[in-house]
Structures are given as C-alpha cells and as structure tokens.
OpenMM code with the backbone's topology and positions (N, CA, C; nanometers):
from openmm import Vec3, app, unit

residues = "UNK UNK UNK UNK UNK UNK UNK UNK UNK UNK UNK UNK UNK UNK UNK UNK UNK UNK UNK UNK UNK UNK UNK UNK UNK UNK UNK UNK UNK UNK UNK UNK UNK UNK UNK UNK UNK UNK UNK UNK UNK UNK UNK UNK UNK UNK UNK UNK UNK UNK UNK UNK UNK UNK UNK UNK UNK UNK UNK UNK UNK UNK UNK UNK UNK UNK UNK UNK UNK UNK UNK UNK UNK UNK UNK UNK UNK UNK UNK UNK UNK UNK UNK UNK UNK UNK UNK UNK UNK UNK UNK UNK UNK UNK UNK UNK UNK UNK UNK UNK UNK UNK UNK UNK UNK UNK UNK UNK UNK UNK UNK UNK UNK UNK UNK UNK UNK UNK UNK UNK UNK UNK UNK UNK UNK UNK UNK UNK UNK UNK UNK UNK UNK UNK UNK UNK UNK UNK UNK UNK UNK UNK UNK UNK UNK UNK UNK UNK UNK UNK UNK UNK UNK UNK".split()
positions = [
    Vec3(9.8399, 6.5273, 6.3963),
    Vec3(9.7709, 6.3999, 6.3930),
    Vec3(9.8700, 6.2952, 6.3449),
    Vec3(9.8748, 6.1869, 6.4148),
    Vec3(9.9651, 6.0770, 6.3839),
    Vec3(9.8856, 5.9685, 6.3132),
    Vec3(9.9308, 5.9322, 6.1951),
    Vec3(9.8599, 5.8254, 6.1220),
    Vec3(9.9611, 5.7269, 6.0652),
    Vec3(9.9252, 5.6000, 6.0679),
    Vec3(10.0083, 5.4913, 6.0154),
    Vec3(9.9145, 5.3860, 5.9569),
    Vec3(9.9731, 5.2927, 5.8862),
    Vec3(9.8906, 5.1857, 5.8298),
    Vec3(9.8400, 5.0953, 5.9425),
    Vec3(9.7339, 5.0244, 5.9182),
    Vec3(9.6703, 4.9396, 6.0192),
    Vec3(9.7599, 4.8233, 6.0595),
    Vec3(9.8509, 4.7819, 5.9736),
    Vec3(9.9382, 4.6682, 6.0026),
    Vec3(10.0423, 4.7034, 6.1093),
    Vec3(10.0743, 4.8312, 6.1276),
    Vec3(10.1807, 4.8743, 6.2181),
    Vec3(10.1245, 4.9191, 6.3534),
    Vec3(10.0357, 4.8404, 6.4107),
    Vec3(9.9720, 4.8767, 6.5370),
    Vec3(10.0743, 4.8906, 6.6493),
    Vec3(10.1723, 4.8053, 6.6585),
    Vec3(10.2717, 4.8131, 6.7654),
    Vec3(10.3595, 4.9363, 6.7491),
    Vec3(10.3971, 4.9666, 6.6257),
    Vec3(10.4779, 5.0873, 6.6019),
    Vec3(10.3965, 5.2122, 6.6324),
    Vec3(10.2679, 5.2088, 6.5983),
    Vec3(10.1805, 5.3225, 6.6267),
    Vec3(10.1691, 5.3440, 6.7777),
    Vec3(10.1484, 5.2381, 6.8525),
    Vec3(10.1370, 5.2489, 6.9979),
    Vec3(10.2673, 5.3024, 7.0589),
    Vec3(10.3822, 5.2573, 7.0087),
    Vec3(10.5116, 5.3036, 7.0599),
    Vec3(10.5291, 5.4522, 7.0307),
    Vec3(10.4952, 5.4946, 6.9096),
    Vec3(10.5070, 5.6357, 6.8732),
    Vec3(10.4107, 5.7213, 6.9549),
    Vec3(10.2905, 5.6715, 6.9768),
    Vec3(10.1918, 5.7456, 7.0558),
    Vec3(10.2383, 5.7595, 7.2006),
    Vec3(10.3034, 5.6591, 7.2543),
    Vec3(10.3561, 5.6655, 7.3900),
    Vec3(10.4666, 5.7689, 7.4006),
    Vec3(10.5549, 5.7718, 7.3020),
    Vec3(10.6640, 5.8705, 7.3006),
    Vec3(10.6079, 6.0117, 7.2936),
    Vec3(10.5126, 6.0334, 7.2052),
    Vec3(10.4530, 6.1670, 7.1895),
    Vec3(10.3795, 6.2072, 7.3173),
    Vec3(10.3072, 6.1147, 7.3781),
    Vec3(10.2337, 6.1448, 7.5011),
    Vec3(10.3284, 6.1837, 7.6145),
    Vec3(10.4392, 6.1100, 7.6278),
    Vec3(10.5334, 6.1436, 7.7354),
    Vec3(10.6009, 6.2779, 7.7098),
    Vec3(10.6258, 6.3096, 7.5840),
    Vec3(10.6858, 6.4400, 7.5524),
    Vec3(10.5876, 6.5523, 7.5805),
    Vec3(10.4598, 6.5284, 7.5563),
    Vec3(10.3590, 6.6325, 7.5770),
    Vec3(10.3302, 6.6555, 7.7247),
    Vec3(10.3574, 6.5589, 7.8113),
    Vec3(10.3346, 6.5775, 7.9545),
    Vec3(10.4256, 6.6866, 8.0099),
    Vec3(10.5483, 6.6870, 7.9684),
    Vec3(10.6459, 6.7813, 8.0219),
    Vec3(10.6472, 6.9161, 7.9503),
    Vec3(10.5756, 6.9254, 7.8395),
    Vec3(10.5816, 7.0494, 7.7614),
    Vec3(10.5214, 7.1670, 7.8372),
    Vec3(10.4253, 7.1414, 7.9237),
    Vec3(10.3635, 7.2521, 7.9973),
    Vec3(10.4550, 7.3083, 8.1051),
    Vec3(10.5614, 7.2391, 8.1378),
    Vec3(10.6562, 7.2870, 8.2376),
    Vec3(10.7789, 7.3532, 8.1761),
    Vec3(10.7906, 7.3495, 8.0445),
    Vec3(10.9058, 7.4111, 7.9793),
    Vec3(10.8954, 7.5637, 7.9877),
    Vec3(11.0069, 7.6318, 8.0075),
    Vec3(11.0018, 7.7784, 8.0127),
    Vec3(10.9700, 7.8376, 7.8758),
    Vec3(10.9124, 7.9558, 7.8813),
    Vec3(10.8722, 8.0267, 7.7599),
    Vec3(10.9861, 8.1203, 7.7200),
    Vec3(11.0288, 8.1124, 7.5939),
    Vec3(11.1381, 8.1979, 7.5461),
    Vec3(11.0823, 8.3338, 7.5039),
    Vec3(11.1693, 8.4346, 7.4889),
    Vec3(11.1213, 8.5707, 7.4606),
    Vec3(11.0318, 8.5830, 7.3371),
    Vec3(11.0675, 8.5189, 7.2294),
    Vec3(10.9856, 8.5314, 7.1082),
    Vec3(10.8478, 8.4710, 7.1303),
    Vec3(10.8423, 8.3609, 7.2043),
    Vec3(10.7127, 8.2982, 7.2319),
    Vec3(10.6265, 8.3858, 7.3215),
    Vec3(10.6858, 8.4466, 7.4234),
    Vec3(10.6054, 8.5310, 7.5126),
    Vec3(10.5541, 8.6536, 7.4385),
    Vec3(10.6320, 8.7036, 7.3444),
    Vec3(10.5861, 8.8173, 7.2638),
    Vec3(10.4667, 8.7753, 7.1790),
    Vec3(10.4696, 8.6540, 7.1235),
    Vec3(10.3568, 8.6062, 7.0441),
    Vec3(10.2352, 8.5771, 7.1309),
    Vec3(10.2570, 8.5156, 7.2454),
    Vec3(10.1458, 8.4780, 7.3325),
    Vec3(10.0749, 8.6013, 7.3873),
    Vec3(10.1521, 8.6977, 7.4352),
    Vec3(10.0933, 8.8182, 7.4965),
    Vec3(10.0670, 8.9289, 7.3951),
    Vec3(10.1065, 8.9068, 7.2707),
    Vec3(10.0997, 9.0078, 7.1635),
    Vec3(10.1625, 9.1402, 7.2094),
    Vec3(10.2878, 9.1318, 7.2500),
    Vec3(10.3615, 9.2503, 7.2920),
    Vec3(10.4813, 9.2701, 7.2008),
    Vec3(10.5350, 9.3897, 7.2031),
    Vec3(10.6526, 9.4230, 7.1234),
    Vec3(10.7787, 9.3974, 7.2057),
    Vec3(10.8919, 9.3793, 7.1392),
    Vec3(11.0172, 9.3579, 7.2139),
    Vec3(11.0486, 9.4718, 7.3107),
    Vec3(11.0187, 9.5948, 7.2728),
    Vec3(11.0433, 9.7090, 7.3610),
    Vec3(10.9618, 9.7000, 7.4889),
    Vec3(10.8360, 9.6580, 7.4750),
    Vec3(10.7519, 9.6426, 7.5941),
    Vec3(10.8070, 9.5317, 7.6833),
    Vec3(10.8480, 9.4208, 7.6211),
    Vec3(10.9040, 9.3104, 7.6991),
    Vec3(11.0271, 9.3555, 7.7758),
    Vec3(11.1172, 9.4282, 7.7120),
    Vec3(11.2382, 9.4777, 7.7790),
    Vec3(11.2042, 9.5745, 7.8921),
    Vec3(11.1119, 9.6677, 7.8665),
    Vec3(11.0752, 9.7677, 7.9669),
    Vec3(11.0094, 9.7011, 8.0881),
    Vec3(10.9160, 9.6098, 8.0630),
    Vec3(10.8450, 9.5454, 8.1722),
    Vec3(10.9358, 9.4500, 8.2490),
    Vec3(11.0303, 9.3904, 8.1810),
    Vec3(11.1268, 9.3033, 8.2480),
    Vec3(11.2195, 9.3865, 8.3358),
    Vec3(11.2610, 9.5021, 8.2851),
    Vec3(11.3525, 9.5892, 8.3602),
    Vec3(11.2866, 9.6469, 8.4853),
    Vec3(11.1585, 9.6844, 8.4772),
    Vec3(11.0948, 9.7445, 8.5951),
    Vec3(11.0256, 9.6421, 8.6851),
    Vec3(11.0367, 9.5135, 8.6518),
    Vec3(10.9885, 9.4082, 8.7401),
    Vec3(10.8449, 9.3660, 8.7209),
    Vec3(10.7746, 9.4252, 8.6262),
    Vec3(10.6362, 9.3849, 8.6053),
    Vec3(10.6270, 9.2466, 8.5417),
    Vec3(10.7206, 9.2137, 8.4551),
    Vec3(10.7237, 9.0835, 8.3888),
    Vec3(10.8337, 9.0006, 8.4546),
    Vec3(10.7964, 8.9090, 8.5427),
    Vec3(10.8985, 8.8343, 8.6176),
    Vec3(10.9682, 8.7294, 8.5317),
    Vec3(11.0972, 8.7222, 8.5457),
    Vec3(11.1785, 8.6248, 8.4732),
    Vec3(11.1911, 8.4981, 8.5565),
    Vec3(11.1921, 8.3837, 8.4870),
    Vec3(11.2118, 8.2559, 8.5553),
    Vec3(11.3581, 8.2161, 8.5525),
    Vec3(11.4422, 8.3025, 8.5009),
    Vec3(11.5853, 8.2734, 8.4926),
    Vec3(11.6387, 8.3110, 8.3553),
    Vec3(11.7601, 8.2709, 8.3296),
    Vec3(11.8209, 8.2988, 8.2002),
    Vec3(11.8728, 8.1696, 8.1391),
    Vec3(11.8847, 8.1706, 8.0091),
    Vec3(11.9444, 8.0597, 7.9356),
    Vec3(12.0536, 8.1170, 7.8471),
    Vec3(12.1614, 8.0434, 7.8349),
    Vec3(12.2710, 8.0825, 7.7478),
    Vec3(12.2878, 7.9747, 7.6422),
    Vec3(12.2867, 8.0163, 7.5173),
    Vec3(12.3026, 7.9217, 7.4064),
    Vec3(12.4022, 7.9785, 7.3068),
    Vec3(12.4595, 7.8884, 7.2291),
    Vec3(12.5442, 7.9327, 7.1191),
    Vec3(12.4721, 7.8951, 6.9914),
    Vec3(12.4476, 7.9932, 6.9095),
    Vec3(12.3763, 7.9701, 6.7850),
    Vec3(12.4671, 7.8986, 6.6861),
    Vec3(12.4076, 7.8218, 6.6010),
    Vec3(12.4843, 7.7455, 6.5035),
    Vec3(12.5625, 7.8390, 6.4126),
    Vec3(12.6902, 7.8108, 6.3975),
    Vec3(12.7736, 7.8912, 6.3088),
    Vec3(12.8257, 8.0191, 6.3706),
    Vec3(12.8021, 8.0393, 6.4970),
    Vec3(12.8490, 8.1616, 6.5630),
    Vec3(12.9441, 8.1255, 6.6751),
    Vec3(13.0400, 8.2114, 6.6981),
    Vec3(13.1367, 8.1876, 6.8046),
    Vec3(13.0853, 8.2387, 6.9389),
    Vec3(13.0033, 8.3412, 6.9350),
    Vec3(12.9544, 8.4013, 7.0594),
    Vec3(12.8324, 8.3291, 7.1116),
    Vec3(12.8150, 8.3389, 7.2411),
    Vec3(12.6958, 8.2863, 7.3051),
    Vec3(12.6003, 8.4017, 7.3330),
    Vec3(12.4719, 8.3705, 7.3367),
    Vec3(12.3738, 8.4722, 7.3733),
    Vec3(12.3007, 8.4264, 7.4992),
    Vec3(12.2659, 8.5213, 7.5827),
    Vec3(12.1928, 8.4938, 7.7058),
    Vec3(12.0615, 8.5700, 7.7001),
    Vec3(11.9539, 8.5026, 7.7347),
    Vec3(11.8220, 8.5656, 7.7318),
    Vec3(11.7406, 8.5164, 7.8506),
    Vec3(11.6390, 8.5948, 7.8861),
    Vec3(11.5501, 8.5587, 7.9963),
    Vec3(11.4444, 8.4609, 7.9457),
    Vec3(11.4056, 8.3687, 8.0310),
    Vec3(11.2938, 8.2791, 8.0029),
    Vec3(11.1874, 8.3034, 8.1090),
    Vec3(11.0662, 8.2613, 8.0792),
    Vec3(10.9521, 8.2943, 8.1643),
    Vec3(10.8743, 8.1691, 8.2011),
    Vec3(10.8180, 8.1705, 8.3198),
    Vec3(10.7390, 8.0586, 8.3698),
    Vec3(10.6046, 8.0563, 8.2963),
    Vec3(10.5659, 7.9416, 8.2405),
    Vec3(10.4395, 7.9371, 8.1661),
    Vec3(10.3171, 7.9671, 8.2530),
    Vec3(10.3232, 7.9352, 8.3822),
    Vec3(10.2090, 7.9656, 8.4694),
    Vec3(10.1928, 8.1164, 8.4886),
    Vec3(10.3051, 8.1881, 8.4937),
    Vec3(10.3003, 8.3336, 8.5065),
    Vec3(10.2420, 8.3944, 8.3796),
    Vec3(10.2833, 8.3411, 8.2654),
    Vec3(10.2318, 8.3908, 8.1377),
    Vec3(10.0812, 8.3674, 8.1300),
    Vec3(10.0373, 8.2501, 8.1729),
    Vec3(9.8942, 8.2195, 8.1736),
    Vec3(9.8192, 8.3142, 8.2672),
    Vec3(9.8769, 8.3422, 8.3826),
    Vec3(9.8149, 8.4335, 8.4782),
    Vec3(9.8040, 8.5745, 8.4208),
    Vec3(9.9089, 8.6187, 8.3511),
    Vec3(9.9058, 8.7516, 8.2895),
    Vec3(9.7926, 8.7601, 8.1869),
    Vec3(9.7750, 8.6537, 8.1106),
    Vec3(9.6671, 8.6521, 8.0115),
    Vec3(9.5302, 8.6526, 8.0791),
    Vec3(9.5152, 8.5724, 8.1817),
    Vec3(9.3853, 8.5616, 8.2492),
    Vec3(9.3446, 8.6921, 8.3165),
    Vec3(9.4386, 8.7609, 8.3761),
    Vec3(9.4077, 8.8848, 8.4482),
    Vec3(9.4052, 9.0076, 8.3588),
    Vec3(9.4515, 8.9958, 8.2353),
    Vec3(9.4491, 9.1099, 8.1435),
    Vec3(9.5452, 9.2203, 8.1830),
    Vec3(9.6568, 9.1849, 8.2421),
    Vec3(9.7515, 9.2851, 8.2904),
    Vec3(9.8246, 9.3578, 8.1774),
    Vec3(9.8364, 9.2943, 8.0633),
    Vec3(9.9100, 9.3572, 7.9524),
    Vec3(9.8428, 9.4878, 7.9116),
    Vec3(9.7097, 9.4850, 7.8988),
    Vec3(9.6376, 9.6077, 7.8618),
    Vec3(9.6505, 9.7142, 7.9696),
    Vec3(9.6443, 9.6721, 8.0946),
    Vec3(9.6597, 9.7660, 8.2065),
    Vec3(9.7991, 9.8288, 8.2038),
    Vec3(9.9012, 9.7479, 8.1796),
    Vec3(10.0385, 9.7992, 8.1739),
    Vec3(10.0557, 9.8966, 8.0587),
    Vec3(9.9926, 9.8671, 7.9454),
    Vec3(10.0016, 9.9598, 7.8317),
    Vec3(9.9388, 10.0938, 7.8674),
    Vec3(9.8230, 10.0912, 7.9348),
    Vec3(9.7574, 10.2152, 7.9762),
    Vec3(9.8473, 10.2942, 8.0719),
    Vec3(9.9077, 10.2236, 8.1685),
    Vec3(9.9979, 10.2905, 8.2622),
    Vec3(10.1171, 10.3522, 8.1901),
    Vec3(10.1701, 10.2802, 8.0911),
    Vec3(10.2836, 10.3330, 8.0151),
    Vec3(10.2450, 10.4573, 7.9355),
    Vec3(10.1238, 10.4570, 7.8792),
    Vec3(10.0792, 10.5746, 7.8041),
    Vec3(10.0613, 10.6940, 7.8973),
    Vec3(10.0073, 10.6721, 8.0157),
    Vec3(9.9912, 10.7811, 8.1124),
    Vec3(10.1270, 10.8335, 8.1589),
    Vec3(10.2204, 10.7427, 8.1830),
    Vec3(10.3545, 10.7843, 8.2251),
    Vec3(10.4243, 10.8626, 8.1152),
    Vec3(10.4066, 10.8194, 7.9900),
    Vec3(10.4684, 10.8911, 7.8783),
    Vec3(10.4089, 11.0314, 7.8650),
    Vec3(10.2769, 11.0430, 7.8818),
    Vec3(10.2129, 11.1748, 7.8741),
    Vec3(10.2635, 11.2648, 7.9871),
    Vec3(10.2765, 11.2100, 8.1063),
    Vec3(10.3277, 11.2879, 8.2195),
    Vec3(10.4716, 11.3320, 8.1946),
    Vec3(10.5521, 11.2426, 8.1400),
    Vec3(10.6910, 11.2777, 8.1087),
    Vec3(10.6984, 11.3876, 8.0030),
    Vec3(10.6076, 11.3816, 7.9049),
    Vec3(10.6045, 11.4885, 7.8033),
    Vec3(10.5668, 11.6221, 7.8659),
    Vec3(10.4688, 11.6209, 7.9588),
    Vec3(10.4294, 11.7452, 8.0262),
    Vec3(10.5459, 11.8009, 8.1078),
    Vec3(10.6160, 11.7128, 8.1797),
    Vec3(10.7298, 11.7582, 8.2589),
    Vec3(10.8401, 11.8148, 8.1699),
    Vec3(10.8667, 11.7490, 8.0581),
    Vec3(10.9708, 11.7963, 7.9668),
    Vec3(10.9327, 11.9304, 7.9056),
    Vec3(10.8047, 11.9477, 7.8712),
    Vec3(10.7594, 12.0756, 7.8166),
    Vec3(10.7737, 12.1864, 7.9199),
    Vec3(10.7382, 12.1576, 8.0446),
    Vec3(10.7529, 12.2577, 8.1504),
    Vec3(10.8994, 12.2924, 8.1715),
    Vec3(10.9842, 12.1921, 8.1723),
    Vec3(11.1279, 12.2148, 8.1919),
    Vec3(11.1853, 12.2975, 8.0770),
    Vec3(11.1422, 12.2680, 7.9546),
    Vec3(11.1893, 12.3450, 7.8399),
    Vec3(11.1418, 12.4905, 7.8498),
    Vec3(11.0178, 12.5094, 7.8921),
    Vec3(10.9647, 12.6457, 7.9082),
    Vec3(11.0435, 12.7199, 8.0150),
    Vec3(11.0734, 12.6526, 8.1253),
    Vec3(11.1503, 12.7134, 8.2328),
    Vec3(11.2910, 12.7495, 8.1856),
    Vec3(11.3523, 12.6605, 8.1105),
    Vec3(11.4866, 12.6868, 8.0583),
    Vec3(11.4860, 12.8072, 7.9648),
    Vec3(11.3830, 12.8133, 7.8780),
    Vec3(11.3737, 12.9293, 7.7867),
    Vec3(11.3550, 13.0583, 7.8641),
    Vec3(11.2734, 13.0545, 7.9696),
    Vec3(11.2503, 13.1772, 8.0457),
    Vec3(11.3754, 13.2182, 8.1222),
    Vec3(11.4534, 13.1206, 8.1676),
    Vec3(11.5779, 13.1542, 8.2373),
    Vec3(11.6830, 13.2096, 8.1424),
    Vec3(11.6777, 13.1673, 8.0174),
    Vec3(11.7706, 13.2225, 7.9181),
    Vec3(11.7393, 13.3702, 7.8940),
    Vec3(11.6125, 13.4035, 7.8992),
    Vec3(11.5723, 13.5419, 7.8775),
    Vec3(11.5885, 13.6258, 8.0037),
    Vec3(11.5944, 13.5643, 8.1197),
    Vec3(11.6016, 13.6357, 8.2467),
    Vec3(11.7282, 13.7193, 8.2622),
    Vec3(11.8462, 13.6732, 8.2240),
    Vec3(11.9658, 13.7573, 8.2417),
    Vec3(11.9566, 13.8895, 8.1659),
    Vec3(11.8921, 13.8887, 8.0516),
    Vec3(11.8764, 14.0139, 7.9772),
    Vec3(11.7907, 14.1121, 8.0562),
    Vec3(11.6825, 14.0643, 8.1141),
    Vec3(11.5964, 14.1541, 8.1913),
    Vec3(11.6644, 14.1947, 8.3221),
    Vec3(11.7458, 14.1068, 8.3813),
    Vec3(11.8186, 14.1405, 8.5035),
    Vec3(11.9238, 14.2474, 8.4736),
    Vec3(11.9885, 14.2359, 8.3602),
    Vec3(12.0871, 14.3373, 8.3222),
    Vec3(12.0180, 14.4714, 8.3012),
    Vec3(11.8997, 14.4677, 8.2444),
    Vec3(11.8244, 14.5908, 8.2249),
    Vec3(11.7854, 14.6498, 8.3608),
    Vec3(11.7486, 14.5642, 8.4558),
    Vec3(11.7130, 14.6127, 8.5895),
    Vec3(11.8346, 14.6729, 8.6582),
    Vec3(11.9511, 14.6140, 8.6410),
    Vec3(12.0730, 14.6692, 8.6994),
    Vec3(12.1039, 14.8058, 8.6397),
    Vec3(12.0849, 14.8204, 8.5087),
    Vec3(12.1086, 14.9498, 8.4446),
    Vec3(12.0113, 15.0532, 8.4995),
    Vec3(11.8863, 15.0156, 8.5211),
    Vec3(11.7867, 15.1090, 8.5731),
    Vec3(11.8239, 15.1522, 8.7154),
    Vec3(11.8734, 15.0584, 8.7974),
    Vec3(11.9110, 15.0960, 8.9340),
    Vec3(12.0347, 15.1857, 8.9321),
    Vec3(12.1272, 15.1642, 8.8389),
    Vec3(12.2432, 15.2522, 8.8259),
    Vec3(12.1988, 15.3927, 8.7871),
    Vec3(12.1013, 15.4008, 8.6981),
    Vec3(12.0504, 15.5307, 8.6569),
    Vec3(11.9808, 15.5994, 8.7746),
    Vec3(11.9124, 15.5212, 8.8576),
    Vec3(11.8460, 15.5789, 8.9746),
    Vec3(11.9485, 15.6327, 9.0728),
    Vec3(12.0608, 15.5617, 9.0882),
    Vec3(12.1662, 15.6105, 9.1767),
    Vec3(12.2230, 15.7420, 9.1240),
    Vec3(12.2382, 15.7499, 8.9940),
    Vec3(12.2901, 15.8739, 8.9350),
    Vec3(12.1889, 15.9868, 8.9526),
    Vec3(12.0614, 15.9560, 8.9366),
    Vec3(11.9580, 16.0586, 8.9489),
    Vec3(11.9451, 16.1071, 9.0931),
    Vec3(11.9889, 16.0299, 9.1908),
    Vec3(11.9764, 16.0680, 9.3306),
    Vec3(12.1065, 16.1251, 9.3859),
    Vec3(12.1834, 16.1816, 9.3016),
    Vec3(12.3060, 16.2451, 9.3502),
    Vec3(12.2675, 16.3572, 9.4467),
    Vec3(12.3408, 16.3672, 9.5557),
    Vec3(12.3109, 16.4676, 9.6559),
    Vec3(12.2186, 16.4178, 9.7644),
    Vec3(12.1887, 16.2906, 9.7623),
    Vec3(12.1010, 16.2314, 9.8620),
    Vec3(12.1613, 16.2429, 10.0018),
    Vec3(12.2942, 16.2295, 10.0130),
    Vec3(12.3583, 16.2383, 10.1444),
    Vec3(12.3429, 16.3775, 10.2038),
    Vec3(12.3556, 16.4804, 10.1209),
    Vec3(12.3373, 16.6148, 10.1732),
    Vec3(12.1944, 16.6346, 10.2225),
    Vec3(12.1022, 16.5721, 10.1505),
    Vec3(11.9625, 16.5806, 10.1892),
    Vec3(11.9414, 16.5169, 10.3263),
    Vec3(12.0052, 16.4022, 10.3499),
    Vec3(11.9957, 16.3338, 10.4786),
    Vec3(12.0634, 16.4128, 10.5892),
    Vec3(12.1773, 16.4838, 10.5596),
    Vec3(12.2471, 16.5619, 10.6610),
    Vec3(12.1669, 16.6837, 10.7036),
    Vec3(12.0922, 16.7342, 10.6161),
    Vec3(12.0150, 16.8540, 10.6517),
    Vec3(11.9012, 16.8218, 10.7478),
    Vec3(11.8727, 16.6947, 10.7637),
    Vec3(11.7766, 16.6559, 10.8648),
    Vec3(11.6342, 16.6485, 10.8208),
    Vec3(11.6091, 16.6515, 10.6937),
    Vec3(11.4717, 16.6436, 10.6499),
    Vec3(11.4095, 16.5048, 10.6722),
    Vec3(11.4936, 16.4044, 10.6915),
    Vec3(11.4407, 16.2683, 10.7075),
    Vec3(11.4209, 16.2321, 10.8557),
    Vec3(11.4491, 16.3238, 10.9499),
    Vec3(11.4373, 16.2909, 11.0917),
    Vec3(11.3004, 16.3092, 11.1428),
] * unit.nanometer
topology = app.Topology()
chain = topology.addChain("A")
for resn in residues:
    res = topology.addResidue(resn, chain)
    for name in ("N", "CA", "C"):
        topology.addAtom(name, app.Element.getBySymbol(name[0]), res)
C-alpha cells in the first residue's frame, strides 16, 4: 500500500503511475527456479527430474554473476503461463504419483535382478556337482562298448 501526505498529490500520482507501469509487465517476467519451487510446492530434486525428462518445460536459461563471485551461474527460467497451467490442471500431484509408481517398479526390478544374480552365483556349484555326477556315471558304465558289440542293443 502506497501512502503519502495529502499535500503531495502530484508526487503520489507520479509514484502510482510508476508502480502501475511496473506491475503491467510483471506477469510476463519469467519465473526463476526458487519461485517455481515455492509456487508449485515442489522440491529441487523434483524440479531437476521433471526438467530433465521434459515434463516441466523451460522457457530458456539466464546467466548471472552473483555479487562477490568470479563465476557465473546459469539456470532455467519458466514461463508464468505454463506454471499457471500446471497449477490449474493439478499435474504436480499426478507427476508425483507417476514417480512413486516408477520408483516401486524400479525397486521390484532391482530385487528380481539381485535374486537372479544370487541364484547364478550358486549355480556354478550345482553345475560342478552335476559334472561330478556325470563323471561318476561314466565310470560306473565301464564296459558299455563291449555290451554294444555283443549286440544286445540291436
């Protein structure tokens, strides 16, 4: 709220005009990452994941140099209309549900893969035992060729 003394009507009108013109363009300004996290109530990890897989569209990047730092940082900015659309359609909750289902599926796949790996580690021991059993069977069948020559198998 802007307040001034009654005597400064011209200064008040000038200040109100400046504020009004600044507020006209504010709806077109891009949304920075921290703001989108606050608006959508999402975590930085979710923002990064959704940005990487294309669910959260970027309106471009901005590069700034922070005060007192030599390096520049580059970050994605977002279109305010897209952010408004995401809020109106409730896509954030849907995306969270999809992420939870994908994580559960990945855990099931990893558990199956671990079980398979454990069973394969145990398999060579049983295969070696099977090879020993077949060697013993070959030894127990000594004289098999003579048996075949005598013609009992014809």
